[in-house]
N, C-alpha and C positions, 0 to 999 in steps of 0.2 A: 686047133687050140694054138695058142701063142707059145712059143719056147721059152722057158725061164731065163731071164737074163742074170748071167753069174759076174759079178764086179769083184774085183781084187781092189781093197782099200787100204791104203795107208797114210800116216800122218807124219810129217817132220815135227817134232813139238817144238823146236825153237825156231822156225822159219818164221821171219818178219820181225823177231824181237828187237832188230837195230834199229827199225823204222823210226819210231817216236822219238829216241834218244840221239838220234842223227847221225846213225852209222849209217853206211851203204850198204850192208848185209851183215850175213851172222855165219858165214863160210871161216872153218877153221877156228882161231884163237879169237875170233870177233865177238864169238857168243859170251865169251869172259867178259870181255870190255861192256858188251852189252847189261850184261848181270852188273856190272860194277856202277852202271850209270843209272840203275833202277829199273831197268827195263822188265816188261812182264810179258809171259808166253800170250801170243794172240791166237796161233794155230788150233789150240783146244775150243775155243768157242766157234771158229769157223768150222771145225768139223761137229759141232753140234747143230749148229744152224744147217748145215748142208743135210745130215741125217734126219733132222727133224722136218724138213722140206722133202725130202725122199718119200717119208712116211704117208706123206698127204697124196701120193700118187698109188693108183689102183694096180698098177704093173706087178707081174712077178718078179722079182728082183731080188736074187739071194747075194749075201755078201760073203767073202772070204777075206778075213781082216789081219792085219799083223798085229802082234800080242801087244798087250799092257797100253801103255800110251802112244805107242803107234797105231793103235787102231780100235782094239776090242774094250778098251775101257770106256770108249762113248758109245759104242753100240750096246753094252749093257746099258749104261747111263739113260738112254732113249726108250729102252726095252725094244731094239729092233728085233722082229718077229722069225727071221730066217738068216742066221750066220753062223761061222766055224771061226775059228782062230788058228794061225800057224804058230810054231814055237819061236817066231823070231820077233823081235830082240830076245834072248833068254831072260835078260833082267830089265831093270829100270833104266838104266844108262844105255843110249842110243848113239849108232854110228852112222856116217854115210855108208859103210859097207852093210850095215843092217837093211838100210834101205834097197841096195842093190841086192841082196839075198832074199829078201820078201819079194821083191818084183820078180825075180826069176822063180820064185816058188809060186807065184800066183800062175805063171804061164806053163808051169808044170802041173797046176791043178786044174787047166783048162779054162781059164776065166774068159769071158768076152771082150773085158774091158777094165783096165788098169786106172783107176782114180786114186788122186792124191792131194793131200792138203800140204802146200810149199810154195815154193818160189822157183826161179831158173836153176837154181843148184839141184834141187831135188829133181827137176825135169831131166837136167843130165843124166844124173844116176839112174833113172827109171829108162829114159833111153837106152842107155849103155847096156841094160840087163834084158828088155824085151826085143830090143834090135827089130822093129817093126812087125814082131809076130801077132801082137794083139794090139791094138789101138789104146791111146793114153788120152786122160783128161784132168787138168789141174783145175782144183779148187784153191782160187788167189788168196796167198798167206805170207809173201815174202817180201822182202823190200825192192827185190828187184824181180820183174816179170816182163821181158821182154819177148818171151817166146809166144809161139801162136797156138799153145795148148791149153790155154786158161780159159774157163767160163768166167764170164762178167761179176759174178758173186757165187757164195754158196747156195743160193736159192736158184740161182740160175743154172748150175751145174746139176741140180736134181732134176729141172725142167729138161736139161739135153739129155740126161740119161733114158727119162721116160719117152723121149723122142726117138732116141737111139734104139731102145728095145723095140718098137715097132717098126723102125726103117732099116736099122744095121747100115746106114750110110756113113762111110769115112772119106775124107780128104788127106792130102799129104799136109802138114805143118811142119815150121821151123822150130827148132830147139836153139835157144841162143843163150848168152849168157855175156856179162860184161867182164872185163879184166880188173881183177880186183888190187892188182899193184898199181895200175894206172889209174884206179880210182882213188887211191891213196893220196896220187901225185896231183888230183884235181882235175883228171882227164877221162872222159868217158869214151872207151873202147868197147863195142859191142859187136861181136860176130857169131854168124851161124856154125854150131858144131855138128849138128846133124838133122835128119829130117825123119818124122815118125809119122805113125798115122793118127788121125784124131778124130772124133765125132763132127759129121759135117752138119752144123747146125746154125746159119747165119743168125747173126744178132746177138747169139747167146755164147757163142765160142769166139773170143775176141782174137784178131790177127796179131802177127807179131808187128813189134814197133817197127817204124821206119828206119834203117841202120843209117841211111845216106844222107847227106845235106842236100839242100834244093839250090839249084843256080839262082843267085840273084836275091837269095834271101837276106843276106848282109844289109843291103840297103833297106829293105822293109823294116829290120828289126832297128837299125838307125834311125827311121822315121818314127817308129814308136816311141823308143827312147827319147827322142827331141821333142814330141808331142807330150809326155809324161813330164819332163823336166821343165818345161817352158810353160804349160798350161795346167796341169792335172796336181801337180806335187805342192802339198799346203804347208805352212808353218806349223811347227808342233804336233804333228801328225806322226806316230810311229809307223812305219812301212816295214813289213817283213818282205823280205824280197827272196822269193821263191828259186828254186833250182831251174837249171836251162840258161842256154845262150841268149834265147830272146830277154830275159831279165837281165842278166849280164850286162845287156847294151846299156841299159840304164846308168849303172855305175860305171862303166867305161868313159861314158859322155861325162862325167862326174869327176873323173879321174879317182874314183873310189875302189877299193877291193872287193873282190865278191868270190866267194865259194861257189864253184860251177855247179855244184851237185849237191848243196846244202843252202840252209836257210839262214839268212844273214839279216841284222835289223839296222834301220837307216832312219834318223831325224835330220829335217832340218840340212839334208844334203849329205850328211855326214855320216859313215857307216859306223855304230857304237856296239856290234856285236856281230860275231862271226860263226858260222856251221852251229848252229841252236838245235837242241832238242827240245822236246816239250816242256822240260823244267826250265829251262833259260827263258824260252818264249813266254810262259807264264809269269816268270820274276819280271820281265819286263813288263808285260800286261798288266801287273800290280801297280807300276809306277806311272804308267801311261795310259790314260782311260780312253784315247782316241787312237784307234790302231787299224791297219787296211793291210791285208795280204796281197801281195802282187805276185801272182802265179800265171802259170801257161798248159798248156796240153800237149799230152806225148802224141807225136805224130803218129798218125792212122789208128793208133789204138783209141783216142778221144778220152782219155781220162784227165779231167780237170783237177779232182781232188781223190786220192788213195792208190795213186802209183808214183812211187818216187819222191813224194812229199807229205809222208803219213806222219812228219812231225805235227803236221795239222791235225791232231785229235780230236775226238769229238769235244774234249773240254777246252781245247783251244779254240775251236769252231764256235762254240757257244759263248766264250768270253769276248770274242771280238765282234759278237753280233749274228752270227750265221750269215746268211747271204749278203747282208749289208757291210760286212766286213771284207768282201772279196771283190778285187780288183783283176779281172782275168784280161791277159794280152795274149796275142798270138798272131803271126804274120798271115796275111792273106793266103800264101803257100800253104801253108799248113792248113788251113781250115778248108782249103779247096774240096778235099776228098771226104770230109766228116759230114753226116746227115744231120749228126746232134753229139754232144759231148757228156760224159758219165760222170758221177759222182759216187765213192764208196768208202766210206768213212769209216766201215767196221760197225754203225749203228744203223739198221734198217730204218729207223724212225727218223733218225736225223737225216739219212738220204733223202728221204721225201721233203723234208722240211728244206735241203739244199738244194732240190730241184728246181726247174722253171728257167724263165727265159733270161738271160744275162747278157749286157752288153759289152762285148768284146773289143778294145782297142786294138786295131789292125792295123793303123798307119798315122800320120799326122793329121790330126783333126778328121780322123775316120774311126768309124765304130761299126760293128757287125753284130745284130742280134742272133745268138745262138741258145739253142734249146739244150738244156742239160737236165738228163735225167739220171733216176735213181738205179744202180746196178745191180741193185737187189729186187728189181720190179721185173721178173723175166717176161710177163703177159704182155707188158708194154712194149718192152724191148722186141718181143717176137712179133707183134703186130706193126710195130714200124719198119722190121726189116723185112716184111713182106708186101710194103707198100712201094 
């Protein structure tokens, strides 16, 4: 008989709140600013999606969870059949120290796997606590998710655990995070902090972001920018320019400013709004009926929507017309290692609507057809990974 799998489960309830309002994280005092801007929690819904998906599997999986809103609240809500709670945190307020304490307690309880809902900051705290004693798995809910320990979606995390229950196969993964002070200055500096064990399930556990640049890519970006400005840009269209140096090459060519890690708005070659959150984008869309979001993929991870550009909320995506409102651009170098791209809007139904084949601008008068898949469909991702 298969041994019952025991997982430790914790939720960072504030993870990812800054994404929709244009912040680059929620570490430290940034959560206060996120609330001030009207941000809503995203982790609770991700936790519920994960647990409901886990209930669909027949495997014997017992859960040891952090207390209250860090875990047990959601297990009670979905009526999970086999779980216990630890007394951390002691009240409704949570801190990074609670995450570390809970993860350490999980290892003392002898769990086989620590599963968390959060982003890179949460991954760092847990890595510090478990120190390779047990593997860890992230359910993506942060603004930043550069580490290689995250499943593609809450549904994929449940599928990973079901497979891990049978195989117990693990691999070494990177835990990385961005420099918050550098981000505040418009610079993206990401480094690997440590290595951990993570379930080895190709296609469902996403590799870490490509931290280095590619030689010769600057010329590729310039060619994309030149083609966009000279051939694709239309009068009176509102362009929502997403994060990244590939998109920034467009404003560099036009002599306009650009928020490297945020969304800016441009019309008729002039930037009219910078570092916009969901609210600012929707206000502009209420005045400009024709709009296009110009975005790129994250190198190696392959996310087109849902990593680093959470300002494209389901409401924004539907307002710009779904797939019709997306203009993807990427250098050939960045696409070279990708079998497909991913979309993770936070709404599985919208993920399916936004999936399909896209024409990526990859150079001057050059386009490449790329298949974009819903990150919330683990069965499809598993089939393609096996091919």
